C-alpha positions as CSV (number, residue, x, y, z in Angstrom):
1,M,-33.7,-12.9,-19.4
2,R,-30.0,-12.3,-19.8
3,S,-28.2,-13.2,-23.0
4,R,-25.9,-16.2,-23.3
5,L,-23.0,-13.7,-23.3
6,Q,-24.1,-12.0,-20.1
7,R,-24.6,-15.4,-18.6
8,R,-21.0,-16.2,-19.5
9,L,-19.9,-12.8,-18.3
10,A,-21.4,-13.5,-14.8
11,R,-19.0,-16.5,-14.5
12,G,-15.8,-14.3,-14.2
13,I,-15.3,-11.4,-16.4
14,V,-15.2,-7.7,-16.1
15,V,-15.6,-4.3,-18.1
16,L,-14.5,-0.6,-18.2
17,P,-15.5,3.2,-18.5
18,L,-14.8,5.1,-21.5
19,A,-16.8,6.1,-24.7
20,L,-16.2,4.2,-27.7
21,T,-16.2,6.2,-31.1
22,G,-16.8,4.9,-34.2
23,C,-18.0,1.3,-33.2
24,S,-20.0,0.2,-36.1
25,G,-23.0,-1.9,-35.6
26,M,-21.3,-4.8,-37.1
27,Q,-18.5,-4.4,-34.7
28,Q,-21.0,-4.1,-31.8
29,A,-22.8,-7.2,-32.8
30,F,-19.4,-9.1,-32.6
31,Y,-18.6,-7.9,-29.3
32,E,-21.9,-9.0,-28.1
33,S,-21.7,-12.5,-29.7
34,D,-20.9,-15.5,-27.8
35,P,-17.2,-16.2,-28.6
36,A,-18.0,-19.9,-28.8
37,A,-19.8,-19.4,-32.1
38,Y,-16.2,-18.4,-33.3
39,D,-14.0,-20.5,-31.3
40,F,-16.0,-23.1,-29.6
41,P,-12.8,-25.6,-28.5
42,N,-10.6,-22.7,-27.0
43,F,-13.6,-20.7,-25.3
44,H,-14.7,-24.0,-23.7
45,A,-11.3,-25.1,-22.6
46,A,-11.0,-21.9,-20.9
47,L,-14.1,-22.0,-19.0
48,D,-13.1,-25.8,-18.0
49,A,-9.9,-24.8,-16.9
50,Q,-11.2,-21.9,-15.1
51,S,-13.6,-24.1,-13.2
52,R,-11.0,-26.3,-12.3
53,G,-8.8,-23.7,-10.9
54,D,-6.2,-24.3,-13.5
55,D,-5.1,-20.6,-14.2
56,A,-2.1,-21.6,-16.6
57,A,-4.4,-23.7,-18.6
58,A,-7.1,-20.9,-18.8
59,A,-4.8,-18.6,-19.9
60,R,-3.4,-20.7,-22.5
61,A,-6.9,-21.1,-23.8
62,Y,-7.9,-17.5,-23.7
63,Q,-4.7,-16.4,-25.6
64,R,-5.7,-19.2,-28.3
65,L,-9.1,-17.3,-28.2
66,Y,-7.7,-13.9,-28.5
67,D,-5.5,-14.7,-31.4
68,N,-8.1,-16.4,-33.0
69,T,-10.8,-13.9,-32.6
70,K,-9.7,-11.0,-30.8
71,H,-13.2,-11.0,-29.0
72,P,-13.0,-8.9,-25.9
73,I,-13.9,-11.5,-23.5
74,A,-10.5,-12.5,-24.1
75,E,-9.2,-9.4,-23.6
76,V,-10.5,-8.8,-20.2
77,Q,-9.6,-12.4,-19.1
78,L,-6.2,-12.2,-20.5
79,G,-5.6,-8.6,-19.0
80,R,-6.6,-9.4,-15.6
81,R,-4.4,-12.3,-15.5
82,Y,-1.2,-10.3,-16.8
83,A,-2.0,-7.6,-14.4
84,E,-1.3,-10.1,-11.1
85,G,0.6,-12.9,-12.9
86,Q,-2.2,-15.5,-12.7
87,G,-1.2,-18.2,-14.9
88,V,1.3,-16.1,-16.9
89,P,4.0,-14.0,-16.1
90,K,3.2,-10.7,-14.8
91,D,3.2,-8.2,-17.6
92,T,1.3,-4.9,-16.8
93,A,2.1,-3.3,-20.1
94,K,0.1,-6.1,-21.6
95,A,-2.3,-6.0,-19.1
96,L,-3.1,-2.3,-19.7
97,Q,-3.2,-2.5,-23.2
98,L,-5.7,-5.7,-23.4
99,L,-7.9,-4.1,-20.7
100,Q,-8.0,-0.6,-22.2
101,S,-8.7,-2.0,-25.6
102,A,-11.8,-4.3,-24.0
103,Y,-12.7,-0.8,-21.9
104,D,-13.0,1.3,-25.2
105,K,-15.6,-1.3,-26.8
106,D,-19.4,-0.6,-26.5
107,W,-20.3,-3.8,-25.3
108,S,-22.0,-5.4,-22.2
109,G,-18.6,-6.5,-20.8
110,R,-17.3,-2.9,-20.6
111,A,-17.9,-2.9,-16.7
112,E,-15.8,-6.1,-16.0
113,A,-12.9,-4.3,-18.0
114,A,-13.6,-1.0,-16.0
115,Y,-13.3,-2.8,-12.8
116,Y,-9.8,-4.5,-13.4
117,L,-8.4,-1.4,-14.8
118,G,-9.8,0.5,-11.8
119,R,-7.6,-2.0,-9.7
120,M,-4.4,-1.2,-11.7
121,Y,-4.8,2.6,-11.2
122,D,-5.8,2.0,-7.4
123,D,-2.6,0.3,-6.7
124,G,-0.4,2.1,-9.3
125,N,0.2,-1.5,-10.7
126,G,2.0,-0.7,-13.9
127,V,0.5,2.6,-14.1
128,P,0.9,6.0,-12.2
129,Q,-1.4,5.6,-9.2
130,D,-4.6,7.8,-9.7
131,K,-6.9,7.2,-7.1
132,Q,-9.4,9.5,-8.8
133,K,-9.4,7.6,-12.2
134,A,-9.7,4.4,-10.1
135,F,-13.0,5.7,-8.5
136,E,-14.4,6.6,-11.6
137,L,-13.7,3.1,-12.9
138,F,-14.9,1.4,-9.9
139,D,-18.0,3.7,-9.7
140,Y,-18.9,2.8,-13.4
141,A,-18.4,-0.9,-12.8
142,W,-20.7,-0.6,-9.7
143,S,-23.4,1.1,-11.7
144,K,-23.2,-1.8,-14.2
145,G,-23.6,-4.6,-11.7
146,V,-20.0,-5.7,-11.2
147,K,-20.4,-6.6,-7.5
148,Q,-16.4,-6.7,-7.0
149,A,-16.5,-2.9,-7.1
150,A,-18.5,-2.4,-3.9
151,Y,-15.6,-2.9,-1.4
152,P,-13.0,-0.2,-3.3
153,L,-16.0,2.3,-3.3
154,A,-16.7,1.7,0.2
155,R,-13.0,2.1,1.1
156,A,-13.0,5.3,-0.8
157,Y,-16.1,6.7,1.2
158,D,-14.4,5.3,4.3
159,E,-11.1,7.0,4.1
160,G,-12.3,10.2,2.3
161,V,-10.0,9.6,-0.8
162,P,-10.5,10.7,-3.6
163,V,-14.0,11.6,-2.6
164,K,-15.5,13.1,0.6
165,A,-15.7,11.0,3.5
166,D,-19.2,9.7,3.9
167,R,-19.6,7.1,6.5
168,S,-23.3,5.8,5.7
169,R,-22.5,5.4,1.9
170,A,-19.3,3.6,2.9
171,L,-21.3,1.3,5.3
172,E,-24.1,0.8,2.7
173,L,-21.0,-0.5,0.2
174,Y,-19.2,-2.5,2.8
175,R,-22.6,-4.4,3.2
176,A,-23.3,-5.1,-0.4
177,A,-19.9,-6.5,-0.5
178,A,-19.9,-8.5,2.7
179,K,-23.3,-10.0,1.2
180,N,-21.4,-10.8,-1.7
181,G,-18.8,-12.9,0.2
182,D,-16.1,-10.2,0.5
183,A,-14.1,-11.2,3.6
184,R,-12.4,-7.7,4.0
185,A,-15.8,-6.0,4.0
186,H,-16.8,-8.3,7.0
187,L,-13.7,-7.4,8.8
188,R,-13.9,-3.6,8.2
189,L,-17.6,-3.7,9.4
190,A,-16.6,-5.1,12.6
191,E,-14.3,-2.7,13.2
192,L,-16.9,0.1,12.7
193,E,-19.1,-1.8,14.8
194,A,-16.7,-2.1,17.5
195,E,-16.0,1.7,17.4
196,D,-19.8,2.2,17.7
197,G,-19.6,0.2,20.8
198,A,-21.6,-2.7,19.2
199,P,-21.9,-6.0,21.8
200,K,-18.7,-8.1,21.4
201,E,-20.7,-11.2,20.3
202,Q,-22.3,-9.2,17.4
203,V,-18.8,-7.6,16.5
204,Y,-16.9,-10.9,16.7
205,D,-19.6,-12.6,14.4
206,E,-19.5,-10.1,11.8
207,A,-15.3,-10.2,11.7
208,A,-15.4,-14.1,11.5
209,P,-15.5,-14.4,8.0
210,G,-12.7,-11.9,7.7
211,V,-10.5,-13.5,10.3
212,A,-10.8,-16.9,8.7
213,W,-9.6,-15.3,5.4
214,L,-6.5,-13.9,7.4
215,R,-5.9,-17.3,8.8
216,D,-6.2,-19.0,5.5
217,L,-3.3,-16.5,4.1
218,A,-1.2,-17.1,7.3
219,K,-1.2,-20.7,6.4
220,E,0.6,-19.8,3.3
221,G,3.0,-17.5,5.0
222,N,1.8,-14.3,4.1
223,G,3.4,-11.8,6.4
224,W,0.7,-9.1,6.0
225,A,-1.9,-11.3,7.1
226,E,0.0,-12.7,10.1
227,G,0.8,-9.0,11.0
228,R,-3.1,-8.1,11.0
229,L,-3.9,-11.3,13.1
230,A,-1.0,-10.3,15.6
231,T,-2.7,-6.9,16.1
232,I,-6.4,-8.6,16.0
233,Y,-5.5,-10.9,18.7
234,E,-3.3,-8.5,20.8
235,E,-6.3,-5.7,20.7
236,G,-9.1,-8.1,21.1
237,K,-11.7,-5.8,19.6
238,V,-12.8,-7.8,16.9
239,A,-12.0,-11.3,17.8
240,P,-11.3,-12.6,21.5
241,P,-7.8,-11.5,22.7
242,D,-5.4,-14.2,22.8
243,P,-1.7,-13.0,24.0
244,E,-0.1,-16.4,22.7
245,L,-1.7,-16.3,19.2
246,A,-0.8,-12.5,19.0
247,D,2.9,-13.3,19.8
248,R,3.1,-16.1,17.5
249,F,1.6,-14.3,14.4
250,L,3.9,-11.4,15.2
251,R,7.0,-13.7,14.8
252,D,5.7,-15.5,12.1
253,A,4.9,-12.0,10.1
254,A,8.7,-10.9,11.0
255,Q,10.1,-14.2,9.7
256,H,7.9,-13.6,6.7
257,G,9.1,-10.0,5.7
258,N,6.6,-8.0,7.5
259,A,8.8,-4.9,8.5
260,S,6.2,-3.4,10.9
261,A,6.5,-6.7,13.0
262,N,10.2,-6.6,13.1
263,V,9.8,-2.9,14.4
264,K,7.4,-4.1,17.2
265,L,9.8,-7.0,18.1
266,A,12.8,-4.6,18.1
267,E,11.0,-2.2,20.5
268,R,10.0,-5.2,22.8
269,E,13.5,-6.5,23.1
270,E,14.9,-3.0,23.7
271,Q,12.3,-2.7,26.6
272,G,13.2,-6.3,27.6
273,G,17.1,-5.4,27.9
274,D,18.4,-7.3,25.1
275,P,19.7,-4.7,22.6
276,K,21.8,-7.2,20.7
277,Q,18.5,-9.2,19.6
278,A,16.7,-5.8,19.3
279,M,19.3,-4.7,16.5
280,A,18.9,-7.9,14.7
281,Y,15.1,-7.0,14.3
282,W,16.0,-3.6,13.6
283,R,18.2,-4.7,10.9
284,A,15.8,-7.0,9.1
285,A,13.1,-4.3,9.2
286,A,15.9,-1.9,7.6
287,E,16.2,-4.7,4.8
288,E,12.6,-4.7,4.1
289,G,12.5,-1.0,3.6
290,H,11.3,0.2,7.0
291,P,12.8,4.0,7.3
292,S,13.1,3.4,11.3
293,G,14.9,0.4,10.8
294,M,17.1,2.0,8.6
295,V,17.9,4.8,10.9
296,R,18.5,2.5,13.9
297,T,20.9,0.2,11.7
298,G,22.5,3.2,10.3
299,F,23.5,4.7,13.7
300,D,24.5,1.5,15.0
301,A,27.0,0.9,12.3
302,I,28.3,4.6,12.7
303,D,28.6,3.8,16.5
304,G,30.5,0.7,15.7
305,G,32.9,2.4,13.4
306,R,31.5,1.6,10.1
307,T,30.7,5.0,8.9
308,R,30.1,4.7,5.6
309,E,27.7,1.6,6.0
310,G,25.9,3.5,8.4
311,L,25.4,6.9,6.6
312,S,24.5,4.6,3.5
313,W,21.5,3.5,5.5
314,L,20.7,7.0,6.7
315,E,21.0,8.3,3.1
316,R,18.3,5.9,2.2
317,A,16.1,6.7,5.2
318,A,16.3,10.5,4.4
319,A,15.4,9.9,1.0
320,L,12.0,8.4,2.3
321,G,11.8,11.5,4.5
322,H,12.8,10.2,7.9
323,P,13.3,13.2,9.9
324,S,16.3,11.8,12.1
325,A,18.1,10.5,9.1
326,M,17.6,14.0,7.2
327,A,19.0,15.8,10.5
328,E,22.0,13.7,10.5
329,I,22.8,13.8,6.8
330,G,21.9,17.6,6.8
331,R,24.3,18.4,9.6
332,R,27.1,16.3,7.7
333,Q,26.4,18.1,4.3
334,L,27.0,21.6,6.2
335,S,30.4,20.4,7.2
336,G,31.5,17.8,4.8
337,D,31.7,15.2,7.8
338,G,31.6,11.9,6.0
339,E,29.3,13.5,3.0
340,P,30.2,15.7,0.3
341,K,30.2,19.2,1.6
342,D,27.1,21.0,0.2
343,P,26.0,23.9,2.6
344,A,22.8,24.5,0.2
345,A,21.6,20.9,0.2
346,G,22.6,20.6,4.0
347,L,20.7,23.9,5.0
348,A,17.5,22.6,2.9
349,M,17.7,19.0,4.6
350,L,17.6,20.5,7.9
351,E,15.0,23.0,7.3
352,K,12.6,20.2,5.9
353,A,13.5,18.0,9.1
354,A,13.0,21.2,11.3
355,A,9.5,21.8,9.8
356,M,8.7,18.2,10.7
357,G,9.5,19.2,14.2
358,H,12.7,17.4,14.8
359,P,14.8,18.9,17.6
360,S,18.2,17.7,16.4
361,A,17.5,19.5,13.1
362,M,16.5,22.7,14.9
363,Y,19.7,22.7,17.1
364,A,21.9,22.0,14.3
365,L,20.6,25.0,12.3
366,G,21.2,27.1,15.6
367,Q,24.8,25.7,15.6
368,A,25.3,26.7,11.9
369,Y,24.3,30.2,12.3
370,E,26.1,30.7,15.4
371,D,29.4,29.5,13.9
372,G,28.7,30.3,10.2
373,N,28.9,26.8,9.2
374,G,27.6,27.1,5.8
375,V,25.6,29.9,6.2
376,P,26.6,33.5,7.3
377,K,26.9,34.2,11.0
378,D,23.7,35.5,12.4
379,K,23.0,35.4,16.1
380,D,19.5,36.5,15.9
381,K,18.6,33.3,13.7
382,A,20.8,31.1,15.9
383,R,19.0,32.2,19.0
384,E,15.8,31.8,17.3
385,W,16.7,28.1,16.1
386,F,17.9,27.3,19.6
387,E,14.7,28.4,21.3
388,K,12.8,26.3,18.8
389,A,15.0,23.4,19.6
390,Q,14.4,24.0,23.5
391,A,10.9,24.0,23.2
392,A,11.0,20.5,21.2
393,G,12.8,19.2,24.1
394,H,16.6,19.1,22.9
395,P,18.6,18.5,26.0
396,N,21.4,21.0,25.0
397,A,19.5,23.9,23.7
398,A,19.3,25.8,26.8
399,K,23.1,25.6,27.6
400,A,23.5,26.6,23.9
401,L,21.1,29.7,24.7
402,A,23.0,30.6,27.7
403,Q,26.4,30.6,25.9
404,L,25.2,32.6,22.8
405,A,23.7,35.3,25.4
406,S,27.0,35.6,27.2
407,S,29.0,35.7,23.9
């Protein structure tokens, strides 16, 4: 039979994986003891608030329990709450300190701490993102019976990061997660079944808990969930296709800050012949951090005579690695056109964009070597870049090559 502490752990706690050094038998006995024996009122107040879903009251009770006893159960419960801002202001530094402390102790709740620490490293939440460390923590937690660890482990084997992709292992873990009620696992299993050609009724049935979960999130205005639902109902792979629902969820997602939804609506409006409405969606996407939205908004501002505004958007997109923005900023840095003249930086920017296959960057490099703009004149290098630009589809490259040959 499980101890009282282990049964209480099963009611909502988690542990971490690292070896504890110098833990005396007296310390370990304390860690394994029922915290109610040391602070009965606050521990039971915490459990009661937890069962009611009162996150703030639970956090306050666990804080009192921690202040009075320093018991690792309180460390885990407070740590996970500070990590997500659940009932307390989000404080990832506090979360890391508490969870690491609980993980470093040799006790039966260590795997719970490992799971919550793994989530922080998996998401880069308050710590540098470290998929390998997260995987090791999740793997330890799973080996000790923490069922919540099945989904992140399944995803690692599914995506092949940070371990070698293993479809059979991913499926095994997704099924375990689904059996434990993880709606995300149901949804991914349905997607994999659809890829394998399973009957639609089987796929739809598998996906149903995941779709219901997304719709519950959508009721709260979750733009990510609305975007997923828009795709689901548009594609009809894991739920019956429904164009009306797809459109509704897409527009709701855009309204609630989903940058990709705004991009999709922008492209739709362009195809429908409404550039003004399209630009409104592009700008919304830009403001939400989407590089393509920044590029379209930037060039629109430049075309409208607001050069500095436009270049500001392009600079941000270039910093995110968008090749069109990099090509334009690099070209301007070479010549000093609207940007501080910096031939070395401009050349490097253009070469990066060209390495990504961008025709305008290749063409600009050809012009630079032809004219000696920021680089020594070099007819052979100019020809080489114009030829690459032509192969990549630049409309002016053939003419540039002809002029170069006749010069």
